[in-house]
C-alpha positions as CSV (number, residue, x, y, z in Angstrom):
1,M,-30.7,32.4,-14.7
2,K,-32.9,35.1,-15.7
3,L,-30.6,37.9,-18.0
4,D,-30.8,41.2,-17.1
5,F,-31.3,43.9,-19.4
6,E,-29.2,47.2,-20.8
7,A,-30.3,50.2,-22.7
8,E,-28.2,52.9,-23.4
9,T,-29.1,56.1,-23.0
10,Y,-28.1,59.6,-24.6
11,S,-24.8,60.6,-22.6
12,R,-24.0,64.0,-22.1
13,T,-21.3,63.7,-24.8
14,G,-23.2,63.1,-27.7
15,N,-24.1,59.3,-29.0
16,I,-24.9,58.0,-32.3
17,A,-28.4,57.2,-32.5
18,A,-29.4,53.4,-33.5
19,D,-31.0,54.3,-36.7
20,G,-27.3,55.8,-37.2
21,I,-25.3,52.3,-37.4
22,Q,-28.2,50.7,-39.6
23,K,-27.3,53.7,-42.3
24,L,-23.3,53.1,-42.0
25,L,-24.1,50.0,-44.7
26,G,-24.6,52.5,-47.2
27,N,-26.5,51.8,-49.9
28,P,-24.9,48.0,-51.2
29,D,-26.4,46.5,-53.8
30,M,-26.7,43.1,-52.1
31,N,-29.7,42.0,-50.4
32,R,-30.1,41.6,-46.9
33,L,-29.2,37.5,-46.5
34,E,-26.1,38.4,-48.9
35,A,-24.6,41.0,-46.8
36,V,-25.0,38.8,-43.1
37,L,-23.0,36.0,-45.1
38,R,-20.6,37.9,-46.3
39,E,-20.1,40.1,-42.9
40,S,-20.4,36.8,-41.5
41,I,-17.8,34.5,-43.0
42,Q,-15.1,37.2,-43.7
43,N,-15.3,37.5,-40.5
44,C,-14.9,33.9,-39.9
45,W,-12.0,33.9,-42.0
46,D,-10.6,36.8,-39.9
47,A,-10.4,35.1,-36.6
48,G,-9.0,31.6,-37.6
49,L,-6.5,30.1,-35.8
50,D,-3.1,29.4,-37.3
51,G,-2.7,26.1,-38.7
52,T,-6.2,25.1,-39.1
53,A,-9.0,26.0,-41.6
54,P,-11.8,27.9,-40.4
55,E,-15.1,25.9,-40.5
56,C,-18.3,27.6,-41.0
57,R,-22.2,25.8,-40.7
58,I,-25.0,27.8,-41.7
59,A,-28.5,26.3,-40.9
60,V,-32.0,27.3,-40.9
61,R,-34.4,26.2,-38.3
62,D,-37.8,26.7,-35.9
63,L,-37.1,27.1,-32.6
64,D,-39.4,24.7,-30.8
65,A,-42.2,25.8,-28.4
66,N,-39.9,25.4,-25.0
67,Q,-37.2,27.0,-26.8
68,V,-38.8,30.1,-27.4
69,R,-40.4,30.1,-23.8
70,I,-36.6,30.2,-22.6
71,L,-36.0,32.9,-24.9
72,R,-39.0,34.7,-23.7
73,E,-38.8,33.8,-19.7
74,R,-35.1,34.0,-18.8
75,V,-32.9,35.5,-21.9
76,F,-35.6,38.5,-22.7
77,S,-37.6,38.8,-19.6
78,G,-39.1,42.1,-17.8
79,L,-38.9,43.1,-21.7
80,N,-39.0,46.9,-21.8
81,G,-41.3,47.5,-24.8
82,Q,-41.3,51.5,-24.9
83,S,-39.8,51.6,-28.0
84,E,-41.1,50.2,-31.8
85,P,-38.0,47.3,-32.1
86,L,-38.8,46.2,-28.6
87,R,-42.6,46.0,-29.4
88,K,-41.7,44.0,-32.1
89,L,-39.3,41.7,-30.5
90,G,-42.2,41.2,-27.8
91,R,-44.4,39.9,-30.7
92,C,-42.3,37.4,-32.4
93,L,-41.7,36.1,-28.9
94,K,-45.5,35.4,-28.3
95,T,-45.4,32.7,-30.8
96,N,-44.8,28.7,-30.1
97,S,-42.8,28.9,-33.2
98,L,-39.2,31.3,-34.1
99,R,-37.6,31.2,-37.5
100,V,-33.5,31.8,-37.0
101,L,-30.5,31.6,-39.2
102,Q,-27.8,30.5,-37.5
103,I,-24.1,31.1,-38.3
104,A,-21.6,29.2,-35.7
105,D,-17.5,28.7,-37.0
106,F,-15.2,26.8,-35.5
107,N,-11.4,26.5,-35.1
108,T,-11.3,30.8,-35.4
109,T,-10.6,33.0,-32.1
110,G,-14.4,33.3,-30.7
111,L,-14.9,37.4,-29.0
112,G,-11.9,37.4,-26.6
113,G,-10.8,40.0,-24.2
114,S,-12.6,42.1,-21.9
115,T,-16.3,42.7,-21.9
116,D,-16.1,46.5,-20.9
117,P,-15.5,48.5,-23.5
118,S,-13.9,51.2,-21.0
119,A,-11.0,48.7,-20.1
120,V,-7.8,49.6,-21.7
121,P,-6.9,46.2,-22.8
122,D,-2.9,45.1,-22.2
123,S,-0.6,45.3,-24.8
124,G,-1.8,42.4,-27.7
125,E,-5.3,41.8,-26.1
126,S,-7.6,40.8,-28.5
127,T,-10.6,43.7,-28.1
128,D,-13.4,41.6,-30.6
129,F,-15.6,41.2,-27.9
130,V,-16.8,45.2,-27.6
131,D,-15.8,45.8,-31.0
132,F,-18.6,43.5,-31.6
133,L,-21.5,43.6,-29.2
134,R,-20.3,47.3,-27.9
135,N,-18.4,49.5,-30.5
136,I,-18.6,50.9,-33.6
137,G,-16.1,52.2,-36.2
138,T,-12.6,50.7,-34.2
139,P,-10.1,50.0,-37.3
140,R,-9.1,46.4,-37.7
141,D,-6.3,44.2,-36.4
142,T,-6.0,41.7,-38.4
143,M,-3.0,41.9,-40.9
144,M,-4.4,41.3,-44.8
145,G,-7.8,40.3,-42.8
146,G,-10.9,40.9,-45.7
147,G,-12.8,43.4,-43.2
148,T,-11.8,46.8,-42.5
149,Y,-14.6,48.7,-39.6
150,G,-16.7,46.4,-39.0
151,Y,-19.7,48.4,-40.0
152,G,-20.7,45.6,-41.2
153,K,-22.3,44.1,-38.5
154,A,-25.2,46.6,-38.7
155,S,-26.4,44.0,-41.5
156,L,-26.5,40.7,-38.7
157,Y,-29.5,43.4,-37.3
158,A,-31.2,44.8,-40.8
159,A,-31.5,40.8,-41.3
160,S,-34.0,40.4,-38.3
161,Q,-37.1,41.7,-38.8
162,C,-37.0,42.0,-35.0
163,S,-33.6,44.1,-35.0
164,T,-32.1,40.8,-32.4
165,I,-29.6,38.7,-32.4
166,L,-28.3,36.0,-29.9
167,V,-24.2,35.2,-29.5
168,D,-22.5,32.1,-28.5
169,S,-18.8,32.0,-28.4
170,V,-15.9,30.2,-26.8
171,T,-12.7,32.3,-26.3
172,F,-9.5,32.8,-24.7
173,H,-8.8,35.7,-22.2
174,R,-6.1,36.2,-20.1
175,G,-4.6,32.7,-20.4
176,K,-8.2,31.1,-19.4
177,K,-11.0,29.3,-21.5
178,E,-13.8,31.2,-21.3
179,R,-17.5,30.8,-22.6
180,R,-19.6,33.9,-22.7
181,F,-23.8,34.7,-23.8
182,M,-25.7,37.8,-25.1
183,A,-28.0,39.1,-26.7
184,C,-28.5,42.4,-28.4
185,N,-31.3,44.5,-30.0
186,I,-30.1,47.4,-32.5
187,G,-33.2,49.5,-33.5
188,Q,-34.4,53.6,-33.4
189,K,-33.4,56.4,-31.1
190,Y,-36.9,56.9,-28.4
191,D,-37.6,58.6,-25.9
192,V,-39.5,57.9,-22.4
193,T,-41.3,60.3,-21.2
194,E,-41.9,59.8,-17.0
195,G,-41.6,57.3,-14.9
196,M,-38.0,55.9,-13.4
197,Q,-36.9,55.3,-16.9
198,K,-37.3,58.9,-18.4
199,G,-35.1,59.6,-20.8
200,R,-33.4,59.7,-24.3
201,Y,-32.3,56.3,-25.4
202,T,-30.2,55.6,-28.8
203,G,-32.1,52.1,-29.5
204,R,-29.2,49.8,-28.3
205,H,-30.5,46.8,-25.8
206,W,-28.0,43.6,-24.2
207,W,-29.3,41.5,-22.3
208,G,-26.6,39.2,-20.5
209,A,-25.4,39.8,-16.1
210,R,-24.6,42.1,-14.4
211,D,-21.8,42.4,-11.7
212,A,-21.5,43.8,-8.2
213,M,-20.4,47.4,-9.7
214,G,-23.6,47.1,-11.5
215,I,-21.7,46.8,-15.0
216,L,-23.2,44.7,-17.5
217,H,-21.1,41.2,-19.2
218,P,-22.5,38.8,-20.7
219,V,-23.1,35.3,-18.8
220,S,-20.3,33.1,-18.6
221,N,-18.9,29.7,-18.4
222,D,-21.8,26.8,-17.1
223,D,-24.6,29.4,-17.0
224,A,-23.5,30.5,-20.8
225,E,-23.0,26.8,-21.7
226,N,-26.3,25.9,-20.2
227,L,-28.4,28.5,-21.9
228,A,-26.6,27.9,-25.0
229,N,-27.8,24.0,-25.0
230,S,-31.1,24.7,-23.7
231,L,-31.6,26.9,-27.4
232,G,-30.5,23.9,-29.6
233,L,-27.0,25.7,-30.2
234,P,-24.5,23.8,-31.6
235,E,-22.7,22.0,-28.6
236,R,-19.1,23.1,-27.7
237,S,-16.0,22.4,-25.3
238,L,-13.7,24.4,-24.0
239,D,-11.5,23.5,-26.5
240,D,-14.5,24.5,-29.7
241,S,-13.1,28.2,-29.7
242,G,-15.4,29.9,-31.7
243,T,-18.6,31.9,-32.3
244,T,-22.5,31.0,-32.9
245,I,-24.6,33.7,-34.4
246,V,-28.5,33.4,-33.8
247,I,-30.3,35.7,-36.0
248,L,-34.4,35.7,-34.7
249,E,-36.7,36.4,-37.6
250,P,-34.8,36.6,-40.5
251,T,-35.0,38.3,-44.1
252,L,-34.0,35.1,-46.2
253,C,-35.2,36.0,-49.5
254,E,-35.5,39.6,-51.4
255,D,-38.9,39.5,-52.2
256,E,-40.0,39.7,-48.2
257,N,-43.5,38.7,-49.8
258,D,-42.1,35.8,-52.2
259,A,-44.4,32.3,-50.6
260,E,-42.6,30.4,-53.2
261,C,-38.9,31.5,-51.6
262,E,-36.3,28.5,-51.9
263,I,-34.1,29.1,-49.3
264,A,-31.3,26.6,-49.8
265,P,-31.0,27.5,-53.5
266,A,-30.6,31.2,-52.7
267,I,-27.7,30.2,-49.8
268,L,-26.2,28.3,-52.1
269,G,-25.8,30.7,-55.2
270,I,-24.2,33.7,-52.2
271,L,-21.8,31.4,-50.7
272,L,-21.0,29.8,-54.2
273,S,-21.2,33.4,-55.5
274,N,-19.0,35.0,-53.2
275,F,-16.5,32.5,-51.6
276,W,-15.3,30.3,-53.7
277,P,-11.9,31.0,-53.5
278,K,-12.4,30.0,-50.3
279,V,-13.0,25.9,-51.2
280,I,-10.5,26.0,-53.6
281,E,-7.4,23.3,-52.6
282,Y,-3.8,25.3,-52.5
283,E,-0.8,23.4,-53.6
284,D,-0.4,20.9,-50.6
285,G,-4.1,20.3,-50.8
286,S,-5.5,21.6,-48.2
287,S,-8.7,24.2,-47.9
288,P,-9.1,27.6,-47.4
289,M,-12.2,27.0,-45.4
290,R,-15.1,24.1,-45.2
291,F,-18.7,25.0,-45.2
292,S,-22.4,23.5,-44.9
293,L,-25.2,23.7,-44.6
294,N,-28.7,22.9,-43.3
295,I,-32.0,24.2,-44.2
296,L,-35.1,22.7,-41.8
297,G,-33.0,19.6,-40.8
298,C,-32.1,19.0,-44.3
299,D,-28.2,18.3,-44.7
300,I,-27.9,20.4,-48.4
301,H,-24.9,19.6,-51.0
302,I,-22.5,21.8,-51.2
303,P,-21.3,21.2,-54.7
304,S,-17.2,22.2,-56.0
305,P,-17.0,25.5,-57.5
306,R,-15.2,22.9,-60.1
307,D,-18.2,21.6,-61.6
308,V,-20.3,24.5,-61.3
309,P,-20.7,26.6,-64.5
310,P,-19.3,28.9,-65.2
311,L,-16.7,28.7,-61.7
312,E,-14.5,26.0,-63.3
313,I,-13.2,29.2,-65.9
314,F,-12.6,31.4,-62.2
315,T,-11.2,28.4,-60.5
316,E,-8.7,27.7,-63.2
317,A,-8.0,31.5,-63.2
318,L,-7.5,31.5,-59.4
319,I,-4.6,29.1,-59.3
320,V,-2.9,30.6,-62.1
321,A,-3.4,34.0,-60.2
322,R,-2.0,32.7,-56.7
323,S,1.4,31.7,-58.7
324,K,1.8,34.6,-59.4
325,E,2.3,33.7,-63.3
326,G,0.0,35.0,-64.3
327,T,-0.1,38.7,-65.9
328,E,1.5,41.4,-63.6
329,I,0.0,44.6,-62.8
330,R,2.3,47.8,-61.8
331,S,1.8,51.3,-61.0
332,Q,5.9,53.0,-62.1
333,R,4.8,56.5,-59.6
334,P,4.9,54.6,-57.0
335,R,6.7,51.8,-58.0
336,K,4.4,48.7,-57.0
337,R,3.8,45.5,-57.9
338,L,-0.6,45.8,-57.6
339,G,-1.6,42.3,-58.3
340,N,-2.1,39.7,-60.3
341,L,-4.8,38.9,-63.2
342,C,-5.5,35.4,-64.9
343,T,-8.1,35.5,-67.4
344,K,-9.8,31.8,-68.8
345,P,-11.5,30.8,-71.6
346,G,-14.2,28.3,-71.6
347,M,-17.4,26.8,-73.7
348,R,-20.7,28.4,-72.2
349,L,-21.9,25.5,-70.1
350,D,-26.0,25.3,-68.4
351,R,-25.9,26.8,-65.5
352,I,-26.8,24.0,-62.3
353,P,-30.8,24.3,-61.3
354,D,-30.1,24.2,-57.8
355,V,-28.3,27.3,-57.3
356,K,-30.0,31.0,-57.6
357,W,-28.0,33.4,-57.7
358,P,-28.1,37.1,-56.2
359,R,-28.4,39.8,-58.0
360,T,-24.9,41.1,-57.3
361,S,-23.6,37.9,-59.2
362,P,-23.0,37.5,-63.1
363,F,-23.8,34.0,-63.4
364,S,-27.3,33.5,-64.5
365,E,-25.9,34.9,-68.4
366,L,-22.3,34.6,-69.8
367,S,-18.9,35.5,-67.8
368,H,-17.1,37.9,-68.8
369,H,-15.9,39.2,-65.8
370,V,-12.9,39.2,-63.2
371,A,-13.3,38.5,-59.5
372,L,-11.5,41.2,-57.5
373,M,-9.9,40.2,-54.4
374,R,-7.6,40.9,-51.7
375,P,-5.3,38.6,-50.8
376,A,-7.9,37.1,-48.0
377,E,-9.1,35.7,-51.0
378,L,-12.8,37.1,-50.6
379,V,-15.3,38.3,-54.3
380,V,-15.8,42.1,-53.9
381,R,-16.8,42.4,-56.8
382,Y,-16.9,40.9,-60.9
383,L,-15.8,43.7,-62.2
384,P,-16.9,43.1,-66.4
385,G,-14.6,43.0,-69.3
386,N,-15.9,42.7,-73.3
387,P,-17.8,39.1,-73.9
388,L,-16.0,36.8,-76.8
389,P,-17.7,37.2,-80.3
390,R,-20.2,34.0,-79.7
391,D,-22.4,33.1,-77.1
392,S,-21.1,29.5,-76.8
393,V,-18.1,30.9,-75.3
394,E,-17.6,32.5,-71.9
395,W,-14.2,33.8,-70.0
396,G,-13.6,34.4,-65.9
397,G,-10.8,35.8,-64.6
398,A,-8.9,36.3,-60.7
399,F,-7.0,39.6,-59.9
400,I,-4.8,39.5,-56.2
401,V,-4.1,42.4,-54.7
402,D,0.0,41.6,-54.0
403,D,0.3,40.0,-50.6
404,Q,4.1,41.1,-49.8
405,D,2.8,44.6,-50.1
406,H,1.2,46.3,-46.9
407,D,0.6,49.7,-48.1
408,V,-0.6,47.8,-51.5
409,E,-3.7,45.6,-50.0
410,H,-3.9,49.0,-47.4
411,A,-4.0,51.0,-50.3
412,F,-7.2,48.6,-51.8
413,A,-8.7,47.8,-48.2
414,L,-9.5,52.1,-47.7
415,S,-11.0,52.2,-51.1
416,E,-13.7,49.7,-50.2
417,P,-17.1,51.5,-48.7
418,P,-18.5,49.5,-45.4
419,A,-20.2,46.9,-47.2
420,H,-17.0,45.5,-48.8
421,D,-18.3,45.3,-52.5
422,D,-16.1,47.6,-54.5
423,W,-13.0,49.9,-54.8
424,I,-13.9,53.5,-55.3
425,P,-10.5,55.0,-55.7
426,S,-12.6,58.5,-55.5
427,S,-13.5,58.3,-52.3
428,M,-9.9,58.3,-51.3
429,E,-8.0,61.4,-50.4
430,K,-5.3,63.0,-52.8
431,G,-2.4,60.4,-52.4
432,P,-0.2,57.6,-53.4
433,K,-2.5,55.1,-52.2
434,K,-5.4,56.6,-54.6
435,T,-3.2,56.3,-56.9
436,M,-2.2,53.1,-57.3
437,V,-6.0,51.5,-56.3
438,N,-6.9,53.8,-60.2
439,V,-4.3,52.5,-61.8
440,G,-4.3,48.6,-61.1
441,L,-8.4,49.2,-62.2
442,N,-7.8,50.8,-65.2
443,R,-5.2,48.5,-65.8
444,I,-7.4,45.6,-65.2
445,R,-10.0,47.3,-67.2
446,E,-7.6,48.2,-70.4
447,I,-6.7,44.3,-70.6
448,I,-10.6,42.5,-70.0
449,N,-11.9,45.3,-72.6
450,G,-10.1,44.6,-75.3
451,F,-11.2,41.1,-75.7
452,G,-13.7,39.8,-78.2
453,Q,-13.7,42.4,-80.2
454,R,-11.4,41.4,-83.1
455,P,-14.9,40.7,-85.8
456,V,-15.4,37.1,-86.8
457,Q,-14.6,36.3,-90.7
458,P,-16.8,33.5,-91.7
459,M,-13.8,30.5,-94.2
460,D,-13.8,27.1,-95.4
461,S,-12.8,24.4,-93.1
462,G,-10.4,23.6,-95.6
463,S,-8.8,27.3,-95.5
464,D,-4.5,27.4,-94.7
465,M,-6.1,30.7,-91.7
466,P,-3.8,31.7,-89.1
467,L,-4.3,30.8,-85.7
468,A,-5.5,33.9,-84.5
469,D,-8.2,34.0,-86.8
470,I,-8.7,29.9,-86.1
471,A,-9.3,31.1,-82.5
472,D,-11.4,34.1,-83.1
473,R,-13.7,31.3,-85.8
474,L,-13.9,29.3,-82.2
475,G,-14.9,32.4,-80.3
476,G,-11.5,32.9,-78.0
477,S,-9.8,36.2,-78.2
478,L,-7.9,36.1,-75.6
479,L,-6.6,34.3,-72.4
480,A,-3.6,33.2,-71.5
481,G,-2.3,36.9,-70.7
482,P,-2.8,40.5,-72.0
483,G,-2.5,39.8,-75.5
484,P,-5.4,40.1,-78.3
485,R,-5.8,36.2,-79.5
486,L,-7.3,32.6,-77.6
487,G,-4.2,31.4,-75.5
488,G,-1.5,33.5,-75.9
489,G,1.4,31.9,-78.0
490,T,0.9,30.3,-81.6
491,A,4.2,29.2,-82.9
492,T,4.1,26.8,-85.5
493,G,4.6,23.9,-84.7
494,R,6.9,23.9,-81.4
495,R,7.1,21.1,-79.0
496,G,5.5,20.7,-76.4
497,G,5.5,24.4,-73.8
498,H,6.6,24.5,-70.4
499,T,3.1,23.8,-68.0
500,G,5.0,25.0,-65.1
501,S,6.8,22.8,-61.9
502,R,3.6,23.4,-59.7
503,K,2.0,20.0,-59.0
504,A,-2.2,19.3,-58.5
505,P,-3.2,18.6,-55.1
506,H,-2.8,14.8,-53.4
507,G,-4.9,13.1,-54.9
508,H,-6.6,15.5,-57.5
509,F,-5.8,15.8,-61.4
510,E,-6.5,18.9,-63.6
511,V,-6.5,20.0,-67.0
512,T,-6.8,23.3,-68.5
513,F,-6.5,24.9,-71.9
514,G,-3.3,25.9,-73.1
515,G,-3.7,27.5,-76.8
516,L,-4.0,26.4,-80.1
517,E,-1.6,25.9,-82.4
518,T,-0.1,24.1,-85.5
519,N,1.0,20.5,-86.9
520,N,2.2,19.9,-89.5
521,G,0.0,22.7,-91.1
522,N,-3.2,21.4,-89.0
523,P,-4.5,23.4,-86.7
524,C,-4.3,21.5,-82.9
525,S,-5.6,22.4,-79.2
526,R,-3.1,21.9,-76.4
527,Y,-4.3,20.8,-72.4
528,S,-2.5,21.8,-69.9
529,V,-2.5,18.6,-67.3
530,R,-1.3,19.1,-63.2
531,C,-0.9,15.5,-61.2
532,G,-1.3,15.1,-57.6
533,V,1.1,12.3,-56.5
534,S,-0.6,9.3,-55.3
535,S,0.5,5.8,-54.0
536,N,1.8,3.9,-56.4
537,G,1.0,5.8,-59.4
538,Y,-1.5,4.9,-62.0
539,E,-2.9,5.1,-66.1
540,M,-4.4,8.0,-67.4
541,K,-6.5,8.2,-70.4
542,A,-7.3,11.0,-72.6
543,V,-10.1,10.8,-74.6
544,P,-10.9,13.5,-77.0
545,E,-13.7,14.6,-77.8
546,V,-15.8,17.6,-80.4
547,L,-17.9,20.5,-79.1
548,L,-21.1,21.4,-80.7
549,D,-22.0,25.0,-81.1
550,D,-25.4,24.0,-78.9
551,R,-21.9,22.8,-76.1
552,K,-22.8,19.0,-76.2
553,A,-20.4,17.1,-77.0
554,V,-19.7,13.9,-79.5
555,D,-16.9,11.6,-80.7
556,V,-17.2,12.4,-84.7
557,A,-16.6,16.3,-86.3
558,P,-19.1,17.4,-89.0
559,N,-17.0,16.2,-91.6
560,G,-16.4,12.7,-90.3
561,Q,-13.7,13.1,-88.6
562,H,-12.5,12.5,-84.8
563,P,-10.4,14.3,-83.2
564,R,-7.1,12.5,-82.1
565,I,-4.4,12.5,-79.1
566,L,-1.0,13.1,-81.1
567,A,0.5,13.2,-78.3
568,W,2.2,14.3,-75.1
569,Y,4.2,16.0,-73.4
570,D,6.9,16.5,-70.3
571,N,7.2,20.0,-68.3
572,T,10.3,20.3,-70.6
573,G,8.3,20.1,-73.9
574,D,9.7,16.7,-74.7
575,Q,7.7,14.0,-76.2
576,I,6.9,11.3,-74.4
577,S,4.3,9.5,-76.1
578,T,1.9,8.8,-78.2
579,S,-0.5,7.2,-77.4
580,D,-3.5,8.1,-75.8
581,S,-2.8,7.2,-72.5
582,L,0.3,8.3,-70.1
583,S,1.8,6.6,-67.0
584,V,1.4,8.9,-64.3
585,P,4.9,8.2,-61.5
586,P,3.6,8.0,-57.7
587,E,5.3,12.0,-57.2
588,G,2.5,13.1,-59.9
589,G,4.3,15.7,-62.3
590,S,2.9,18.1,-65.1
591,F,3.0,17.0,-69.0
592,S,1.0,18.8,-72.3
593,V,-1.5,17.0,-74.7
594,L,-2.1,17.7,-77.8
595,V,-5.0,17.1,-79.9
596,S,-6.2,17.4,-83.3
597,M,-8.8,19.4,-83.9
598,P,-10.9,18.4,-87.1
599,D,-13.2,20.3,-89.2
600,L,-11.9,23.6,-87.2
601,V,-14.5,22.6,-84.6
602,A,-14.3,23.3,-80.9
603,V,-12.4,20.2,-79.2
604,R,-11.6,19.3,-75.5
605,V,-10.1,16.3,-73.8
606,K,-11.2,14.6,-70.8
607,L,-9.3,12.5,-68.6
608,K,-10.1,9.4,-66.9
609,R,-8.4,7.8,-64.5
610,E,-10.7,4.5,-63.0
611,M,-14.0,5.8,-62.2
612,E,-12.8,9.5,-61.9
613,S,-12.3,12.2,-64.8
614,A,-11.8,15.6,-65.2
615,D,-12.8,17.7,-68.5
616,G,-10.8,20.7,-70.2
617,I,-12.0,22.8,-72.4
């Protein structure tokens, strides 16, 4: 079948021009590709089905000559070329190969509800389809969701060099499963001065199927499936609810003239910078989301944030912030708990070469930032604080808005611009909600701007220096709470240290820096270890290493001494072993390990279980 065409004309009461829709995003710092991926993945998260992890499949591919012909003859047949955007589309369709950016989500609700924007929805009925493809500025209906008013969908059209997208969706409508396919173009307003089509046009265009009343709807069911399959879109049965968005001729590089544009590293950088919290497992071992990436037929490995410096530091902070064990941020008037902040230090490690960080990311340089998030755990922005005194050490943090108080979450949502890339209380009306956002940001800044302010003093390795000064000498100045010292508490000679009752996800174990202390007058580092459940238990061996200024790990300090494992403790603080190894029971648990620091150098402990290992710095 051939699709019908509809161009939106100005009504007697007026309309918003397509030019205006494109400007709704404002002037975000991010490039077009980053805006598209943030918008699409945020929509994927908001549309997730209860009890399942949404899956997002991203692909860049080239349509072959036959697929371009199908677009030209069946989807965009009878193309009206009186406006420049439609002429651009026509030129794209004259080629034998057409590049597309394809973003498909699964385990989501799809674009449901009526396809008629004038229809009054039943109580509780979704309006996702018309809100996405027809309406502009509809308030969100997802409690604690990532989006607000959906203006960011303009980014999809802005990323297309011909301002055109295809949408294929499997959804539920009034108890029935339904597949829907529609194409849409948003360009600029234009006038037709003669002929049957004479009139003023907003610049919005759709391709679908008309009903008996002449109203344009999406192509549905078998026709939609056949059309999607002929274009090579991801296969879906009616049980695979979700949506595929195809952007024609996308802009994939920040510099459109960059002939050496590396697509995979750029997309990896955007995914890791913006969505690393969505792949960090919950306490039960489940993942919030799943991602895959295919570039021109090649599957691209997406590394774990735990293996990508400095995201391994942010991961530790997120886990603590999720558990509400970090620093509580509160306002007094109104008396509200605004959220939880955690910051963590780490040695600055070399960045991996396969990732190109976007310009909105702080990760190409020394990290000294907090990732700001609402409860959806989608990164809004990175708020900078003071760096630590030495460039061999960096820190990262996570702040999550409170998820128990709707007024608090709503206040921070209201402060976001259309691109959802900042919290701007100055844009809000005066009142309690503006106060909450102001107080929250000011309190976070107060904490992170206090880091690293104590000057580093030279010292001899044999001097009896307080632990706080040792921390500064090693390059740290916080990071277990709002205080100014690395590791929080520094009680001399304390036994053990409560590491919490939370367990690592099934099949995992995690090690994080816990603080500095002394043992028999000598400085030591403590590490917290969480072990997941296993079938039969296992032996875990701790191997301490010295970290030099160039961040290389060696087994001996400059004075010839070796760091040593001094003791293991359980989560009550009782010593349970003085050997290098620990027997972990099948139910896992929380422990801590104390390591000597010869010559006052930075140390780390590497934990080994058979062929597996986890590093703590």
